[in-house]
N, C-alpha and C positions, 0 to 999 in steps of 0.2 A: 114708635120711632118715627123720626121726621124725615120723611122722604124728600121735602122741597129743599132741603139746605143743601144736600149733595148736588140736585138739579140747577139750582141757582149758582153753585161753585164750578160746576161743570161749563156751563153757559159763560158765567164770567171768565174763565181760563179760555175757552174759546174766543170769545170777543178781544180780550186783551192779546192773545195771540196773533189774532188777523191784524191787528193793528201795527205790529210790527214787520219793518222791511224784511227782515232774517227768516220769517215763519215760511215753511215749506208750503207748496203749493195743496199738497195732500191736507194739511191741517186747515187750511184757507177753504178749500172745498167742503170739507166734511163741516166746518162751521156754517158756510153758506146753505147747506143743505139742511142743517138745523133750524136756521133760521127760515127757511122755506116752509119746512115741515111746522113748524110753529104759526106762522101765517096761515096756512093752509087749513089746519085744524082748529086754530082759535082765534084766528081774524084780529078783529079789533080789540078783543078783550085782553090781549098780551101784546105790549108796546117794547118790542125789541130794540127799534131803533133810537128811543130815548136813552135807554139803558147802555147802549153802545158809545155814547157819548163820554161815559166815565164808569166803564165796567168795574171798577174798584170800588168806586164809592160805597159805603155800608148802607146809604139811604136807597141808592139805586136799587141795591141787592134786596132790599127790605121792600121795595114796592113792587120789584119784578116778582119776588116769592109771593108776594100777596094776589097779584094780578094770575099767576100760575096756579095758586091754589083756587080762586074764584073760577077759573075756567076748567078746573078739574084735570089738570095736566100730570098731577100726581098719580094719576091712574092709567096713564097712557103708557102702555108696553112700548110702542114704537119709539115713541120719543126718548125713552129711557135705553133704549137699546143703542139708537143713535148717539146719545150723549155718552154712553160706554164706549164707543167707537171711537169719539173724538178724545176722549181722555187717554185712551191706549196710544192712539196717534200722538197725542202731545207728548206724553212720556217717551215714546219711542224715538220722534222725530226732532223735538225743541230739546236745545241745551238746558241741563238741568245744573243748578246751581253755579250760575255763570259770573264771572268775574267782573265787577264794578269797574275797575280800571285796569288795563292790560298795557303795559309799556316793556317795548321789546327792541333791541338793538338800537339803541338813542344815545346819542352823542351830545350833551347839552352842559351848560353852564350850571344851569340850576333848575330845579323842578319844583314847582307848586301846587299842591292837589288840595283843593277844598273839601266840601261835605260829601262822603262818599258812602251810599248804601246799597249793599248788596246781598243777594241770598245765598250767594258761595263766598269766593275769596274776595275779600273788599279790594285790595290793589295787589297787583304782580307786576315785579320790575325785573326783567333778565336781561343778561349781556348788554349793559348799558353803561356808559363810561359819563359819570358826572363830577367835574371840576370844582363846582361850587357846593353842591350839596342838594339836600330834599327837604320840603317843608311840608309836611302832611297835617290836614287839620282832622277832623271829626271822621270815623270810620265805623259803621255800623254794619257787620258781615255775618254771616250765620249760615245755617242750612235750609233748605227750602222744606217748610213744615206742612205746606197746603197737602189737606187729606186727601184730594183727587188721585 
């Protein structure tokens, strides 16, 4: 079984969550603790700073996975426990299946929406009055299938 993929996925989820203004302080603190733990245990062998610039990049994930493997992180139970706590916090505290565009109680002549990509509802319009209509472009919506 590949233990590094879930580790990288959890770090990626924490890094991505920590970049959002809406992320709870508990999630940000848990992620900061993991970064500190990685720095303490693996030092310059694992570069989280470079990864954080683009935590959803497959190339960055592959590089981080290689660094973690070379450093022996896949055998570190303390890191694994910290990552499990982070994932639990993200699932409990962060919105899942977020709406891409949410328009509520708007009076307008016309609304034009371009390309929307969302893990939950693509577009939600409620209690709004539109006299001219709506022009909606490409919408890609679905459920969050993240394995963490």
